[in-house]
Steps between C-alpha positions, in 0.01 A plus 500: 500500500869496595471121565381448137781711359755314711357164385510612133863619533600180673335287221665721232836443665449123498403500135805707410720231669342226286728537199803518731392183674461329162849605396653380829387138451364317203325229696679207334554188710867458431661158498865395487614277213797424280540579131589169338460586130450802277463529125412772252290406196378682190154369420321573166168674564355557153640686203470835326432518125608814310422580139660771287364593157683701245303628199598685184288668232627559147322732261512347148311772319153352442532239774653462847711209620483404866738269682532407862724288716397373842743360754370321808718407799406302811685555828465274800424675828724358776425570864768456768422307815726424800424167669579442869499171694486545879510227759343561842434228756357202313376709202645604170361817328553590137412855398535712184558878492408676179778746415290758309778724361846433353656684794293303766720303734418175680524473880851546626537175694784246498453137423517280804450796737209569736208694355202673663170435318119507550237290324155668447217419263696344219780752532837488665678808628879476519717742692846523337836583655445872432170501694299538181173296474427307182157362416486173306235251401500168686542238231539181705501382861634154588610297799867421533576137420486303825323792668 
């Protein structure tokens, strides 16, 4: 009976270390590259249509006059994307990071400087100079000219 309790406690201890092990390493296969280009773009992604109606009613004794005025405005929805071009070995990677909020910041990496990145399943993970990891969508992969 003590053997079973010991085994259960040992397994429970291993399971409790699982989240810590996940935090310690993210499992990315990091590569070294160089940031050769970066650009921020605002891309239209649909629009929002808003209508406002003002109505008035006037009592004219034996009849009622109605009037209304409708104003409609259309606003373009612009989404902000940061594009990164990274060269590594004989390949060039182009990725786009969707900056979801006005206060979102792109990766803090300097043009022409080394960058640490990982490519996985159509995504690219970029580690910036502050150690923060940014997830972007892989837009294009190409071979360097003459490579």
